[in-house]
C-alpha positions in Angstrom: 108.2 122.5 43.4 108.2 118.8 42.8 105.6 116.5 44.4 107.6 113.6 45.9 105.7 110.7 47.5 107.3 108.2 49.8 106.9 104.6 49.2 106.2 102.9 52.5 107.0 99.2 52.8 104.0 97.1 53.6 104.5 93.4 53.5 102.0 91.7 51.3 102.7 88.0 51.5 102.8 85.9 54.7 106.5 85.3 54.2 107.2 89.1 54.0 105.0 89.7 57.1 106.9 87.0 59.1 110.2 88.5 57.9 109.1 92.0 59.0 108.1 90.7 62.4 111.4 88.9 62.9 113.3 92.1 62.0 111.2 94.1 64.5 112.1 91.6 67.3 115.8 91.9 66.6 115.7 95.5 67.7 117.6 96.2 71.0 115.3 95.8 74.0 115.5 99.0 76.0 112.8 98.5 78.6 113.6 97.4 82.2 110.9 94.6 81.9 113.3 92.5 79.8 115.1 91.6 83.0 112.0 89.7 83.9 110.6 88.6 80.5 111.9 86.5 77.7 110.8 86.2 74.1 108.8 83.0 73.3 110.4 80.8 70.7 108.5 81.1 67.4 107.9 77.3 67.5 106.1 77.7 70.9 103.8 80.5 69.7 100.3 80.1 71.1 98.7 83.4 70.1 96.1 82.8 67.4 96.8 86.2 65.8 100.3 85.1 64.9 101.8 87.8 67.1 105.2 87.4 68.8 104.9 86.7 72.5 106.9 87.4 75.7 106.8 85.2 78.8 107.4 86.2 82.5 110.5 84.4 83.9 110.1 85.5 87.5 110.7 82.5 89.8 108.3 81.6 92.6 109.2 80.2 96.0 109.6 76.7 94.5 111.9 78.0 91.7 109.3 77.7 89.0 108.9 80.3 86.3 105.7 82.3 86.4 105.1 81.8 82.7 102.5 84.5 82.1 102.4 85.3 78.4 101.7 88.7 76.7 101.8 89.9 73.1 105.3 91.2 72.2 104.1 94.1 70.1 106.4 96.7 71.4 104.1 97.8 74.3 105.3 97.1 77.8 102.2 98.3 79.8 100.7 94.9 80.4 104.0 93.4 81.4 104.7 96.3 83.8 101.2 95.8 85.4 101.8 92.1 85.6 105.1 92.6 87.4 103.6 95.1 89.9 100.4 93.2 90.6 101.7 89.6 90.6 105.3 90.0 91.8 105.4 93.5 93.5 108.2 94.5 91.1 108.7 98.0 89.9 111.4 99.7 87.8 113.3 100.3 91.0 113.1 96.7 92.1 111.0 94.6 94.5 108.6 96.8 96.4 109.5 95.2 99.8 113.2 95.9 99.1 112.6 99.5 98.1 110.3 100.0 101.1 112.9 98.5 103.4 115.7 100.6 101.9 113.6 103.8 102.4 112.9 102.9 106.0 116.6 102.3 106.6 117.4 105.7 105.1 114.7 107.4 107.2 116.0 105.7 110.4 119.6 106.7 109.5 118.5 110.4 108.9 116.7 110.4 112.3 119.7 109.0 114.1 122.0 111.5 112.5 119.7 114.3 113.6 119.7 113.1 117.2 123.4 112.7 117.3 124.1 116.2 115.8 
């Protein structure tokens, strides 16, 4: 048997680290949160850790973007919690819309039961 070790790429210089972060951000966004968030331009970065950021783009009643900013590290938990607590948005949509839809379905079912 041969003992084969794998060489894992670890960026050592700041340029390599930045290049690695850029490559990570070009991956296809699969989460539903990206309908409500946008990546913050590298020139606008405010995170002192040098992390990429994402910004909430949900509009308020006056048409202004929310603007809440979270680390764009691949995790979506904080963004999901933000959407739920601040905007009442879930994966299925706005809570009020989902609730209203379910109420209409229930009423429709009840009406059908009475008619039949």
